[in-house]
Each structure stands twice: as structure tokens, then as C-alpha cells.
N, C-alpha and C positions, 0 to 999 in steps of 0.2 A: 428530321432535317429534310431538305428538298429531295435528296436522293432517295431516301426511304419512302417518302410520300409518292414519288414517281414510280418506284418499284411496286409498291402496294397497289397503286391504281392500275398499272399495266397488268399485274397478275390477276387482279379481280376482273378487269375487262376481258382478258383472254379466257378466263374460266366462264364468264357469263356468255361469251360468244359461243363456246362449245355447248353450253346448256341450251342456248336458243336454237342451235342447229339440231338438237336431239339429245342423245345420251353420250355424245363424245366419242362414239365408236369409230367414226370416220377418221379421227385423229390418231387412234390407237391401232386400228386394223387397216393395213395398207397393202395387203397382198403378199408381200415377201417378208421374210424374217428380218432382213436388214432395215427396210423402211418402217416396218411395224415397230421394231426395237427402238428406233429413233423417236417414234411417236410416243411409246411408253415412257421413255425417259423425259421427254418434254412435258408430258402430263404430270409425271412424278415431281418434276422440278417446280411446276406451278403449284402443286399441292404443298410442297415444302415452303414456298413463299407465302402461301395463304396461311399456313401454320404460324410462320414468323410474325406476320402482320395482323392476323385476326384471331389467332389462338387455335390450339389443337381441336377443341370441341366446338368451334364455330360452325354454323350451318354451311358456310362456303367450303371450309376445309374438309368437313366430313362428306359433303356431296362430291368433292373432287376425289376423295379416297374411294367412294362408292364407284365412281367412274373407272378408276384404275383397277379396282378389284374385279369389276365386270369384265374388263378387258383381259385380265389374267385368266379368268375362268374359261374364256374362249381358247386359251392356249393349253390348259391342262385338263379341262373337263367339258369339252365342247358339247357333249351329249345332253348336259343339263344346264347349259349356259343360255339357251334361247337363241335369239338371232345373233349370228357372228359373221355378218356380211363382210366379205373381203379379208377375212382372217387368213393367215398363211395356211397352205394346204395340209400342213402337218409333217411330222418326221416319222422315221421308222428306225428300228434297231438293226444296224448293219453288222452281221456277225463276222464278216471278212476283216474289216478294219476296226471294229469295236467302237461304234459311235452312233450318233443320231443325226444323220444328214437329212436334209429336206427331201420330200417326195417330188418337189418341183425341180425338174431337170434330171430326174432319175432316168437313165437309159439314153439321155441325149449324147450324141457324139461331141466330145469336147467339154461338155458339162457346164461351161461358163456362161451359156446363154440365159440361164435362169437364176435369179437371186444371187448374182455374183459368184456362182459356182458353189453354193452351199452344199449341193448334192454330192460334190466330190471333195468336201471338207475345206474348201477355200474360205478363209476369213471367219471361221467359227469363233475365234477369239475376239473378233470385232463385233459380229452380229449378236452373239449371246451376251456380251458384256452389258448391253443396254437393258436387257431383261433382268440381269442380276442386280444392277444398281437400282432399277425401278422396284424390284421385289424388296430390297432392303428399305427403301423409302416407305413402301406399303406397311411393312412390319413395324417400322418406327412410329408411323401415324396410327396404326391399328394393331397393337401387339397380339391380339387374338389370332391373327393369321400365322403366327409362329407355331400354332398348335394345329393348323390345318394340314393334314398329312399329304394330301394330293398336291397342294401348292408347294409345300416345302420340298417334297420329293422331286417335283418338276425342276425347281431351281437348282437343287443339288445335282440333278442329272445334267443340266447345262454346264455346271462346274466340272463334273466328272468327265464330260466330253472334251472340254478344253484344257483343264488344268488338274486332272486327277493326280493326287500326290501318293496314292497308296499302291504298293506292289502286291497287295492282297486282293485288289479289285480285279476280278476275273473278266469283267465286261468291258473295261475301258483301258487304253494304254496310259502310262504315266506321262504327264506333261506333253500332250500331243504336239503342240507347236513351239513350246518354250525350249530354247537351246541353253543348257546350263554351262556351255563353254562361252558362247557369245553373249549370254545374259540378256536376251530378248527373244521374241517369237519370230517365226518365219511364216509368211503367207504362201499361197498358191495350192494348198491342199495336196492331193495325191497325184494329179497328172504331171508328167514330166515337163520340164521347161529348159530351153536351151541355155538360159542364163542363170539357172538355178532358182531357188526360192528367193523371196524378196521381203523387204520391210516397206510398207507403203502408207501406214497410218498409225504412227506412234501414239497419237492421242487416244485412239480407240483401244489399243492394247492397254494403256495406262488406265483407261476407264474400266476394263474388265478386272484388272488387278485391284484397283481401288474398290470395285464392287464386291469382290471376294472378301476383302478386309471388312467392309461394311456389313455384309451378310453374316460373317462370323460374329461380328459385334452384336447385331440385333438378335441373333439366336443364342448368344452366350456361349458360342463355340470358340474357345480361345485358340485352339490349334488352327482352325480355319482363318481366324482373324490374323494370327501371326504369319501364316503362310502368305496371305494377301499382302501384308505389310512388308515382308521380306522380299517377295518378288517385285513389289512396287518400287522399293528402294533400289534394288539391283538394276531393274529395267530403266528407271528414271536416270540413274547415273550413267548407264550405257548410252542412252539417247543423248544426254548432254555432252558426252565425250566424243561420240562418233557420228551423230546425225545432225545435231544442232551445233554449229561450229563458231565459237568465239575467236576473235583475233588471237593469234599465237597458238592455235590448235596444233598439236604435234602429230596427229594421226593422219593428216591429209596434206598434200602439197599446198604451199602458200597461195598459188593462183586459184586453187579450188576452194580454199578456206574463205576467200572473199565472197563466195556465194552464201555462206552462213548456214544454208540448209542443203543437205545432199540430194533431195528429191528421192525418187524410188531407189532403194538400196538393195541391189541384187547380190547374190553370193559371188558372182563373177565380174560384176561391174557396178559402178556408181553413176 
């Protein structure tokens, strides 16, 4: 139909534009984890569309997969990846808080001046979700990547940093941002805030949880797949009840419900 033809044309034109400009690295590697993550998922989505319209083994689909794979190599094995111009500066393991914050912003007073505060754990569940979803796409389109130890370990480490479910993991805390009483995650990392933590991008949290579900699915890890599905269901219900307000919502005053969206939702104010 016309819609499918339009999407096929748009996906192909976008991929061809990336090819014409080089190897597509400028779309994937954008300096920060946040903006690079967005680029990875954009490329991954185009790869999926190419698969739908031209087939998994088409030249276009596999060339797009190559592009995504090269980008990931710059994230987990930069020493052998070749040119990784404008890749994020990298992370380090922080023994104090048990995580992998960015080196960008490390030591800065206030921390939020670089990469939206990634160095002080702000928004990891937003930033890293893009890479988890993109990694699941890569394995779907090229299953051999499920056997690449460095790649799989890198993605699992992003999940352990944001959503570690195991009390036996001595390196990362359990569910760093997710609040099992409120049934959603809180942003702002470790710095103090006068208004408390906040919820500021529900779609990006949903993206991470869906990504965990997909990652578990492509790896054949049913526990991880079920974890993602469970947290996704709980979080989506909470968002619909408390942050996206239909008429008759019982959780907020009627005058406020007319806004339909809460905006940034702090622990002490909305």
C-alpha cells in the first residue's frame, strides 16, 4: 500500500544518505552517551525497516547492520575498532556507588554540566536504554553477535548498572533507579536536590524496560525477558495512572487533571 511504499522509500533514502556521507559513524557517535544512544537506536530502527521491506539478507539491510556493529565496537572494544571519532569518552567502574558513570564530567562541581549528569548517575536509565534496544536489534538481524562475549558483556553491564535484579551481584546495587513502592524510576542521580528526585522522561524509561525484554528474548534468557516485561507492565500502568491524566483521574485535583500531563514530577511537587 501507499504507506508501506512511503516507509520503504524513506528508510532506503536515509540509509543511502548515511552511506554517501561515509560509514555512518557521525550518526552513531555524537560525543555524549545520551546523544550517541539516540543515534544508535535511530540507525537500528532504519535497519529494522530495511529488513521488513527488503529482507534480512538484502545488501541494504546487511550494510546497515555492519554500520551498527562498527558503532558498537567503538563502545566496547575501541582499541581494535579503528577510527571512533566523536565516540563518548568512556566510562569507569566506580567502587563507591557501584556503577559505570561517564568520565565526561568526572570531578566537575555539580556534575550536570556534561552529558546531562551521567558522571553522577543522572538518567542512566534513559541514556543506556538506547544502547540496549539497539543491541537487541543487532542480535535479531545478525544472531552471531549473541556469541560475541565482549559485546554481550557490555550490554549486560549497562543493564546491571541500571536494573540489576540480583542480590548476589557484588559490583552493582539492585534496581538503582527503580522504586518498587512507586513503580517507576527516579532521575537526578546522587547529587542532592531541594525538591527531591524527579520523573522527567517516561518514554525513555519505557524504552529501557522494553529493551531489557527484547535483549532477554534475543539471547534466549527467559528470566531477563520476564524481568523486562514485568517492570514494563508495572511502569506503564503507573505512568497512565499518575502522569498521563485522563478525565476523571482520581489521583490529582480536577483543575490539575485538565492539563492531562503532569510535566516534571518531583518527589515534593508536580
